[in-house]
N, C-alpha and C positions, 0 to 999 in steps of 0.2 A: 616460324610457328613450330609447336610440339608435334612431333611423330612419334608417340609413345608405341612401345612395342614393335616398331618397324627397325627390325633387327637386321644389321649388317654383318653380325656376327655374333657367336656364341655368346650368351649373357648380354645382348645389350639390350638396356631398358629403351632408349630413344635419345632424339636429338632434338635441341630446341635453339632457337635462334635467340640471343640477348641484344637486344636493340639499345643503343645509345639515345639519350633523350636530351633535350633541351627545354627550357624554363622560358615561355613566352612571356610570361609574368610572374615576378617574384615579390610579393610584399612581406615585408618583415615587421612584427608587431611585438610588443612588451613580452616579457620573459613571463613563463608561467609558474605555477607552484614547484615545478620539477626544475626549474633554472632553465628551461629551454625555450626558444622565442617562437611565439606562432605566427605561421605562414599561410600566405593565401598565393595560390599558384597554378597557373596552366602550363602543363606536361605535354608535350608532344615527341612524339614517337619518331626515330630517323629511321633512314634505310642502313645507316652504320651499324654492323653488330658483331659481337663475339659469337661463338658456337660451344656450346656446352652439349657433351654426349655421356649418358652415364651407362655404366655396365654393373652387373650383378655376378659376383661370384657364387659358387656352389656351397661356400661355407657358411653357417650362421653362427653368430658369436652372441653368446649370452652376455648379459648386462651384469656387469658386478654388483655385487651388495654393496650399497653406500655410495654406488656412484654418483658423481655430480651431475646437476640438470643437464647437461650437454654430454655426458659420457665422455668427457674427453675427447670427442671424437672418434670413439672406437668403432671400427669396422668402416670408416672413410678414408679412402686416399684420393690423391688428385694429381693430376700431371698437366703440364701447361706447355703449348707451343705456339707458332704464330709470331706474325711480323713484330708484335710489340710484347714479346714474351718477358723479355728482358726486365729483370727487377719484379716480376709478379710473383708474390708469395706461395708456394706450393704446400702450405700446412695451415696450421687454424688462424693463421693472419689473414687468410683468403674468405671474403664474404659466402662465397657458394661451398667452401668446406664448412663455414658455421652454419649455413641454412641446411646442409644434409643432415649433420650432428644434430642439429635441433630438432629436425623433422623425425629422425628415427628415434630420439629420445621419447617424443610425445605419442609417436605412431603407435611404437612397440611395448614402451615402458619397460616391465620387468620380463617380456618374452624375448626369445631368440629373436636377434635382428638379423637382417640379411647384410653382408660386406659390401658397400658399393664403391664403385671407383668412379671419380669425376675427370673426364679427360675436357681441357679447356684450350681452345684456339683463340689467341687474343689481338683484335684488331682495333679495340677502342684505347685511346691513350690514357695513362693512368693518370688521378689528381688534376682533370680537366675539368671537373665540373658535368662532365657529359653522363656521369652516372653508369660507368661502365661494369664495376665492380657489382653494384646494386642489380644492375640488369641479368648478371651471372647467376646471382643469389636467387632471383624471381625465376628465372629459367629454370635453376636446381629444383626449387620447390615445385615448378609445375610439372615436371616429369615425376617426380617421387610422388606426388598426390594422385597422378595418372596410374601410376604402377601400383601404387598401395593406397587406395581411398578409404583409408580409416579416419580421415580429420574431416571437420566441417570448414567451411570457407572462412567463417570467422576465427576458429583455430589457425588456419594459414595465414591469415593478416595478422594476427597477434605474432606469430612467429617473424613475419616479414617486417613488421614494424619494431620488432625487438631488435633486428639486425643493422638495419638504416632506414630513414626517413623516404629514400626513394624506392626501397623494394617492394612496397604493397603497390605502387604504379606498376613495376616491372612484374610481379606476381599476376595483376589484373590481364595483362596481354591486349591491351586495346591502345588504338591510335593518339588518343589525347583524353585528359582528363583534368578536371577542376579539383584542387587539393587544398586541404585546411589542416591545422594541427600539427605540424610536423609530418605532413602528408600521409596520416594515417586515416584520415576521412576523405574520401575520394567519392567525386561523381563521374563518371564515364560521359565523355560528351560526343556527339556526331561530329565527326572532322569536316575541315572545310577541303575542297579539293586540294590534293597534294600538290607542293610547289618545288622547284629546284631551289637548293641552297647551298653554302658555303659553311664549312667548320674551319676555324683557323685556329691550330693550337702552337703555340708560341714556345714550347718547351719550359714555360716556368710553372711552378708548383705553388699554390695558393692553398695554406693551410684553412679549411672550413672555419674550425673554431676561431682562428686569427681574423677572417673575415667578417665574421659575426661581432667579434670583440671590437672592430673598428668602427662598427657603425653609430652614428649620432655625433661622430668627430668632424663633420661638415655639414653645411647647411643643404647641400645638395641631396643628401640622404636621409634628410627628415622626414619620417613617415607622416601618414594622413589618413582620411577618411577612403573609403574604397566603395565605388559604386559600379555594379556589374550590370550587363542587360540581360535579359532572358537567356536561357540555355540554347535556346534556337538560334538566337544572334552569334552566339559564340562558334557557329557553323559556317560564319560568314568572315572572309579575310578583312574586309572593311573593319569590323569590330575588332577584331583580335589586332590590327594594326593600332587602332587606337588605345588598346589596353597595354602593349608593350612596354614592360617597363621592369629593371631591376635593382633594388634597394640597396644591392649589395656593390652595384657596379661602382659608383663613385667612389667609396672608400677604398675598393680594391686598386680602381685605376690611380686613385692619387698615390697609391704606394708602388705601382708598377707602371711609371711613364711610358715604358715601351709598349704594353698593353692599350693604353690610350692611343696612343699614336698609330698601331694597328687598326683600330675600331675607328678613329677617324676617317682613314684611309678606305675602309671599308664603306663607311655611310658617304663619303665622297662619292662612292659608285653609284648614288640613288637606288639601294634596295628597299623593299616594302618594310624591311624590318631588320634592325642590326643590334646588338645586344651581347652583352656577357651573359653565359648561361650560368647558373647556380652561383656558386661562391669563385668559379673559373678555374684555369685560366682560359680556357675556350671560349673563342668568340664566335658567333653565326650570324649569317646574313641570308635573309630570304628573299628571292627574286621574281619577278611577275613572268617570266619567261628565260629559256637556254641562252638566248642571245646576251640576256643582261647579266646572267651569271658568268658566262664565258669573257665577257667584256672584263668584270670585276678581277676574276682569276688572273688575266693577264696583267693587270695594273698590280695586283699583289706580288706576282712573281717577279715583275720588273723591280720591284723595290730593292729586293736584296739585302743583304747585310744581316739577316736576322738567322742566328743561329738554331738549328733543329726545328725552325718553321715548318708546320704540317697544313696544307691547303687540299681540303678533302672535299669532293663533290658529293653531296647526299640529295635524298627526298625528304619532305615531311608536311604533313604527319602521315606514317604509313601504318 
């Protein structure tokens, strides 16, 4: 959670946990006029998180005349550490860098702007469908909005939506939400009691555009009507278990049989829910108690032969 202004050192703005998410449900519908698919999703926040720390220097930087809408990131620097820091970009390709640049541009416009340094401790695997980069961007926006409350919530959501489909959920900082329209329309939900879960990351990178491009190529991923119970029923695991579905699962697994084998093994452990999250490649399984999770972890660990396999104990939703 955000601790804005709780400075551990000179100039520190604050620290926030950036939580990985899973899609308990992901329905994908026809493309809209922008060329993007409409979605309907139930997003749940997990206990796995990166840590984002923002600091402000004493130097204020004037925006140059005619600067681009994102100011080319002027005044934003980024450093990365942590167990999964390898390969994480530390410049404009990083979503939290983009979030900070966009916020400063909109909040300060032609005024002199602060110089902001972002320090990111990375624990969420990249390219896994767990929304780590989006979580980092959302946490960055929350910290900046706490420090400089110049923008309305609508403007913050606009910035988040421009950066990525999962960033608005990360910005809201709620345990669970129902989302539509590329994730920009969100309804926070009262979550059920948290349950133990496993995240299984097989070291495979799945391109999100490719995964969406594979849709409709098999009978199993054909779309259909969607019927939801009332929002209060979504606070019950019984309802969520029946709704669990990911329209990207069939096409992704068809092209990555090793993921299909992992998911089959997870499901053989009789979890309440087991599925691909987002476009993958991470799989998740939710269990009714700690004993079931421990049994499943032992079964997966005994499997062997999977290079780069990570099996992570988490709780969700948190």
